C-alpha positions as CSV (number, residue, x, y, z in Angstrom):
1,X,22.6,176.7,62.0
2,X,23.4,179.7,59.7
3,X,20.7,182.0,58.2
4,X,20.5,181.6,54.4
5,X,18.2,183.7,52.0
6,X,19.0,182.0,48.5
7,X,18.1,178.4,49.5
8,X,15.5,177.5,52.0
9,X,16.4,173.9,52.6
10,X,13.6,173.4,55.2
11,X,11.0,174.6,52.7
12,X,12.5,172.5,49.9
13,X,12.2,169.4,52.3
14,X,8.6,170.4,53.4
15,X,7.6,170.7,49.7
16,X,9.0,167.3,49.0
17,X,7.0,165.7,51.8
18,X,3.9,167.7,50.5
19,X,4.3,166.1,47.2
20,X,4.6,162.6,48.7
21,X,1.7,163.1,51.1
22,X,-0.4,164.4,48.1
23,X,0.3,161.3,46.2
24,X,-0.7,159.1,49.0
25,X,-3.9,160.9,49.5
26,X,-4.5,160.7,45.8
27,X,-3.8,156.9,45.7
28,X,-6.2,156.4,48.6
29,X,-9.0,158.4,47.0
30,X,-8.6,156.5,43.8
31,X,-8.8,153.2,45.5
32,X,-11.8,154.3,47.7
33,X,-13.6,155.6,44.6
34,X,-13.0,152.5,42.5
35,X,-13.1,150.0,45.3
36,X,-10.0,148.4,43.7
37,X,-6.4,148.0,45.3
38,X,-4.9,147.4,41.8
39,X,-6.1,150.2,39.2
40,X,-3.1,150.1,37.0
41,X,0.1,148.0,36.6
42,X,2.3,150.4,38.7
43,X,0.1,149.5,41.8
44,X,1.1,145.8,41.7
45,X,2.3,144.6,38.4
46,X,2.4,140.9,39.4
47,X,-1.1,140.8,40.9
48,X,-2.4,142.7,37.9
49,X,-1.1,139.8,35.6
50,X,-2.8,137.2,37.8
51,X,-6.0,139.0,38.2
52,X,-6.5,139.6,34.6
53,X,-6.0,136.0,33.8
54,X,-8.6,135.2,36.5
55,X,-10.9,137.7,35.1
56,X,-10.7,136.1,31.6
57,X,-11.4,132.7,33.1
58,X,-14.3,134.0,35.1
59,X,-16.0,135.6,31.9
60,X,-15.7,132.2,30.2
61,X,-17.2,130.3,33.1
62,X,-20.1,132.7,33.5
63,X,-20.7,132.1,29.7
64,X,-20.5,128.4,30.2
65,X,-23.3,128.6,32.6
66,X,-25.4,130.4,30.1
67,X,-24.6,127.8,27.4
68,X,-25.5,124.9,29.7
69,X,-28.8,126.6,30.5
70,X,-29.5,127.2,26.8
71,X,-28.5,123.6,26.0
72,X,-31.0,122.4,28.7
73,X,-33.7,124.4,27.0
74,X,-32.8,123.1,23.6
75,X,-33.1,119.5,25.1
76,X,-36.5,120.4,26.7
77,X,-37.8,121.5,23.4
78,X,-36.7,118.2,21.7
79,X,-38.0,116.0,24.6
80,X,-41.3,117.9,24.7
81,X,-42.0,117.1,21.0
82,X,-40.9,113.5,21.5
83,X,-43.4,113.2,24.3
84,X,-46.1,113.9,21.8
85,X,-44.7,111.6,19.2
86,X,-44.8,108.9,22.0
87,X,-48.6,109.7,22.4
88,X,-49.2,109.4,18.7
89,X,-47.3,105.9,18.8
90,X,-49.5,104.7,21.5
91,X,-52.7,105.8,19.6
92,X,-51.2,103.9,16.4
93,X,-50.6,100.9,18.4
94,X,-54.3,101.1,19.6
95,X,-55.4,101.3,16.0
96,X,-53.2,98.3,14.9
97,X,-54.6,96.2,17.6
98,X,-58.1,97.1,16.8
99,X,-57.5,96.5,13.1
100,X,-56.0,92.9,14.0
101,X,-59.4,91.8,15.1
102,X,-61.7,89.7,12.9
103,X,-64.7,91.7,14.2
104,X,-63.8,94.4,11.7
105,X,-64.3,94.3,7.9
106,X,-61.7,95.6,5.4
107,X,-64.0,98.7,4.8
108,X,-63.8,99.3,8.5
109,X,-60.1,98.9,8.3
110,X,-59.9,101.5,5.6
111,X,-61.3,104.1,8.1
112,X,-58.7,103.1,10.8
113,X,-55.9,103.2,8.1
114,X,-56.8,106.7,7.1
115,X,-56.3,107.9,10.7
116,X,-53.1,105.6,10.9
117,X,-51.5,107.2,7.9
118,X,-52.4,110.8,9.1
119,X,-50.6,110.1,12.3
120,X,-47.5,108.9,10.5
121,X,-47.6,112.2,8.5
122,X,-48.0,114.1,11.8
123,X,-44.8,112.4,13.2
124,X,-43.0,113.6,10.1
125,X,-44.3,117.1,10.6
126,X,-43.4,117.3,14.3
127,X,-39.8,116.1,13.3
128,X,-39.5,118.6,10.7
129,X,-40.9,121.6,12.7
130,X,-39.2,121.0,16.0
131,X,-36.4,123.6,16.0
132,X,-34.3,125.6,18.4
133,X,-32.8,128.9,17.1
134,X,-33.7,127.6,13.5
135,X,-31.8,124.3,14.0
136,X,-33.8,121.1,13.3
137,X,-33.6,118.9,16.4
138,X,-35.4,115.6,15.5
139,X,-34.4,115.1,11.9
140,X,-30.9,114.2,12.8
141,X,-28.9,116.4,15.3
142,X,-25.2,116.3,15.9
143,X,-22.5,114.0,14.4
144,X,-23.4,110.3,14.4
145,X,-21.6,107.0,13.9
146,X,-22.5,105.3,10.6
147,X,-23.1,101.6,11.5
148,X,-22.9,100.7,7.7
149,X,-19.8,102.5,7.0
150,X,-17.9,101.7,10.2
151,X,-16.4,98.2,9.5
152,X,-15.7,97.8,13.1
153,X,-19.4,97.9,13.9
154,X,-20.7,96.2,10.8
155,X,-18.6,93.2,11.6
156,X,-19.2,93.3,15.3
157,X,-19.7,89.6,15.3
158,X,-15.9,89.2,14.7
159,X,-14.6,92.5,16.3
160,X,-16.7,92.4,19.6
161,X,-17.5,96.1,19.3
162,X,-20.7,96.5,21.1
163,X,-21.1,100.2,20.7
164,X,-19.4,103.5,20.1
165,X,-20.2,106.9,21.8
166,X,-19.1,110.2,20.9
167,X,-17.7,113.1,23.0
168,X,-17.1,116.0,20.6
169,X,-15.4,113.7,18.0
170,X,-15.0,115.3,14.5
171,X,-16.4,113.9,11.4
172,X,-14.3,111.6,9.4
173,X,-12.9,108.0,9.3
174,X,-10.9,106.6,12.2
175,X,-8.9,103.5,11.7
176,X,-7.6,100.8,14.2
177,X,-4.2,99.7,14.5
178,X,-4.4,96.5,16.7
179,X,-1.3,94.1,17.0
180,X,-2.3,90.9,18.4
181,X,-1.4,90.0,22.0
182,X,0.5,93.3,22.5
183,X,-1.9,94.8,25.0
184,X,-2.3,98.0,23.0
185,X,-5.0,99.6,20.8
186,X,-4.4,102.5,18.6
187,X,-7.1,104.7,16.9
188,X,-6.4,107.8,14.5
189,X,-8.0,109.7,11.7
190,X,-4.7,110.9,10.1
191,X,-4.4,114.2,12.1
192,X,-4.7,112.9,15.8
193,X,-3.8,109.4,17.0
194,X,-4.0,107.9,20.4
195,X,-2.8,104.7,21.9
196,X,-4.2,103.0,24.8
197,X,-2.9,100.3,27.1
198,X,-5.8,98.0,27.3
199,X,-4.0,95.1,28.9
200,X,-5.4,95.8,32.4
201,X,-8.8,95.6,30.9
202,X,-8.4,92.2,29.4
203,X,-8.4,88.7,30.8
204,X,-5.3,87.5,29.2
205,X,-6.0,88.5,25.4
206,X,-9.7,88.6,25.7
207,X,-12.4,90.6,27.3
208,X,-13.7,88.4,30.2
209,X,-16.8,86.4,29.3
210,X,-20.2,88.0,30.1
211,X,-18.6,91.4,30.5
212,X,-17.9,94.6,28.5
213,X,-15.0,97.2,28.8
214,X,-14.7,100.7,27.5
215,X,-11.7,102.0,25.5
216,X,-11.8,105.7,26.2
217,X,-10.0,107.6,23.5
218,X,-10.5,111.0,25.2
219,X,-8.2,112.9,22.8
220,X,-10.3,111.8,19.9
221,X,-13.6,112.2,21.6
222,X,-14.6,108.4,21.1
223,X,-15.5,105.7,23.6
224,X,-15.5,102.2,22.2
225,X,-17.3,99.4,24.0
226,X,-15.7,96.0,23.7
227,X,-17.6,92.9,24.6
228,X,-16.7,89.6,25.9
229,X,-18.2,86.2,25.0
230,X,-22.0,86.1,25.8
231,X,-21.9,89.7,26.9
232,X,-25.4,91.3,27.0
233,X,-26.4,93.3,23.9
234,X,-23.2,91.9,21.9
235,X,-23.1,89.7,18.9
236,X,-19.4,88.8,19.2
237,X,-16.4,89.0,21.5
238,X,-13.1,91.0,21.3
239,X,-9.7,89.3,21.4
240,X,-6.5,91.5,21.2
241,X,-5.7,92.1,17.5
242,X,-9.4,91.7,16.2
243,X,-9.7,95.4,15.4
244,X,-6.6,95.7,13.2
245,X,-7.5,97.8,10.0
246,X,-11.1,98.2,10.9
247,X,-12.7,101.7,10.8
248,X,-15.2,103.9,12.5
249,X,-17.0,106.5,10.4
250,X,-18.4,109.6,12.0
251,X,-20.9,111.5,9.8
252,X,-21.2,115.3,10.2
253,X,-24.5,116.8,11.3
254,X,-26.0,120.0,12.4
255,X,-25.1,121.3,16.0
256,X,-24.8,118.8,18.7
257,X,-21.8,120.2,20.7
258,X,-22.3,122.3,23.7
259,X,-19.3,124.5,25.0
260,X,-19.5,124.1,28.9
261,X,-15.9,124.8,29.7
262,X,-13.8,128.0,29.5
263,X,-11.1,126.6,27.1
264,X,-10.5,124.7,23.9
265,X,-10.5,120.9,24.2
266,X,-12.8,118.0,24.4
267,X,-13.0,118.0,28.1
268,X,-14.8,121.4,27.8
269,X,-17.5,120.2,25.4
270,X,-20.5,117.9,25.8
271,X,-21.7,116.3,22.6
272,X,-25.2,114.9,21.8
273,X,-26.6,113.2,18.8
274,X,-30.1,112.3,17.9
275,X,-31.4,109.9,15.2
276,X,-33.6,110.9,12.4
277,X,-36.9,110.5,14.4
278,X,-39.4,111.3,11.5
279,X,-42.0,108.6,11.1
280,X,-40.9,107.5,7.7
281,X,-37.2,107.4,8.6
282,X,-35.0,104.4,9.0
283,X,-35.0,104.6,12.8
284,X,-38.7,104.6,13.4
285,X,-39.4,102.8,10.2
286,X,-43.1,103.5,10.1
287,X,-43.4,104.3,6.3
288,X,-43.7,100.7,5.4
289,X,-46.4,99.6,8.0
290,X,-50.2,99.7,7.4
291,X,-53.4,98.5,8.9
292,X,-55.6,98.2,5.8
293,X,-55.6,94.5,6.1
294,X,-55.8,92.1,9.1
295,X,-52.2,90.6,8.4
296,X,-50.6,94.0,7.9
297,X,-52.1,95.3,11.1
298,X,-50.8,92.2,13.2
299,X,-47.4,92.7,11.6
300,X,-47.2,96.4,12.3
301,X,-47.7,96.0,16.1
302,X,-44.1,94.7,16.5
303,X,-42.8,97.7,14.3
304,X,-44.8,100.2,16.5
305,X,-43.5,98.6,19.6
306,X,-39.9,99.0,18.4
307,X,-40.7,102.6,17.5
308,X,-42.0,103.3,21.0
309,X,-38.8,101.7,22.4
310,X,-36.5,103.8,20.2
311,X,-38.4,107.1,21.0
312,X,-38.1,106.2,24.6
313,X,-34.4,105.5,24.2
314,X,-33.9,109.0,22.7
315,X,-35.9,110.5,25.4
316,X,-33.7,108.8,28.0
317,X,-30.6,110.2,26.3
318,X,-32.0,113.6,26.6
319,X,-32.9,113.3,30.1
320,X,-29.5,112.0,30.8
321,X,-27.7,114.8,29.2
322,X,-30.0,117.3,31.0
323,X,-29.1,115.9,34.3
324,X,-25.4,116.1,33.3
325,X,-25.8,119.7,32.3
326,X,-27.5,120.5,35.6
327,X,-24.5,119.1,37.5
328,X,-22.1,121.0,35.1
329,X,-24.0,124.3,36.0
330,X,-23.7,123.4,39.8
331,X,-20.0,122.7,39.7
332,X,-19.2,125.7,37.5
333,X,-21.1,128.0,39.7
334,X,-19.0,126.8,42.7
335,X,-15.9,127.2,40.6
336,X,-16.9,130.8,39.7
337,X,-17.5,131.5,43.4
338,X,-14.0,130.3,44.3
339,X,-12.1,132.0,41.5
340,X,-14.0,135.3,42.2
341,X,-12.9,135.1,45.7
342,X,-9.3,134.6,44.7
343,X,-9.6,137.5,42.2
344,X,-11.2,139.7,44.8
345,X,-8.4,139.1,47.4
346,X,-5.9,140.1,44.7
347,X,-7.6,143.2,43.1
348,X,-10.2,144.6,45.6
349,X,-9.3,147.2,48.1
350,X,-9.6,146.7,51.9
351,X,-12.0,149.7,52.5
352,X,-11.3,149.9,56.2
353,X,-7.5,149.8,55.6
354,X,-7.8,152.4,52.8
355,X,-9.9,154.8,54.8
356,X,-7.2,154.7,57.7
357,X,-4.5,155.4,55.3
358,X,-6.6,158.3,53.7
359,X,-7.0,159.8,57.2
360,X,-3.3,159.4,57.9
361,X,-2.3,160.9,54.5
362,X,-4.7,163.9,55.0
363,X,-3.4,164.6,58.5
364,X,0.3,164.4,57.1
365,X,-0.7,166.6,54.2
366,X,-2.2,169.4,56.4
367,X,0.7,169.1,58.8
368,X,3.1,169.5,55.9
369,X,1.3,172.6,54.7
370,X,1.6,174.1,58.2
371,X,5.4,173.3,58.3
372,X,5.9,175.0,54.9
373,X,4.5,178.2,56.4
374,X,6.9,177.7,59.4
375,X,10.0,177.0,57.1
376,X,9.1,180.2,55.1
377,X,9.3,182.2,58.2
378,X,13.0,181.6,58.8
379,X,14.6,183.6,55.9
380,X,12.4,186.5,56.9
381,X,14.6,186.8,60.0
382,X,17.3,187.9,57.7
383,X,15.7,191.2,57.5
384,X,16.1,192.0,61.1
385,X,19.8,192.0,60.5
386,X,19.6,194.8,58.0
């Protein structure tokens, strides 16, 4: 190999390797200091895209857990107040039974009626003052189905509709399209329409006697219970075609929808609705009862019993939703763990492997520096020829 003074090819090659080794050491230092294998798009573009999507989903899922926990707290506030309302109703029933006896005079009953009326007022006060984050919970919470405005329910003896439950359905009027004997049932509000094949649910063209079936309009957030002849809790039976032109009216209320999923859509929400549980409201209907006379006292017992049952039903709904939220939290936490593991396998650095690569890079960098010194010695030999 000839001696050259103008261009030291060995030194140029060594400098090139020094640059490459320096970049390797820098990359390993960055990964070890951040703990991430992918710090920027150039590290692994495809993995960055996937991991950023997973990170967004994880952020939503973590917030879903917090939302479900706060929803549970809201329900506990409402149920705690209803527990006291139940105690008040038990005392009111006791007073009504006492006033129903002929051992008391009307003047005695006036004293009992004074306490009775105060207890009704206290139920009203509890209903108005039970709030969570400034939202009233017991004076009507969440969207509700209007039984009077919904012709499908108001004429249930002809339609066979035994009940309607909501799952994040928007307020408005939903109208049925139900052609006789075609095995299909359509419901829509003008913006969204869904058609169900209910043929497999029917016994011919009818709901089987003594049973009920559920038409689940999941895209609308509505579940309609259709009863057969002599079904428990129903006043009529459904035959294919009976619902044509009938409606379901959803009245808008405050709150009532809990976001427990990471995305938009009804499957990511849980909806609850509570009746107006004030004492003088239509649901408990205690405003028209009294115990100032023996006949009134006797008549009030049945009304109070119904109020006790209604309060118990609302507490049962709250307990059922709380249990549902607990399962939602549990499965969401499992989902978070699995997705976090996937994101970690994509994004996180293998510390042991990175340390080994750093050591290799440092050795190569030091060796390159030494070789650069050796490469620079070669041209000096030219001086010996002068």
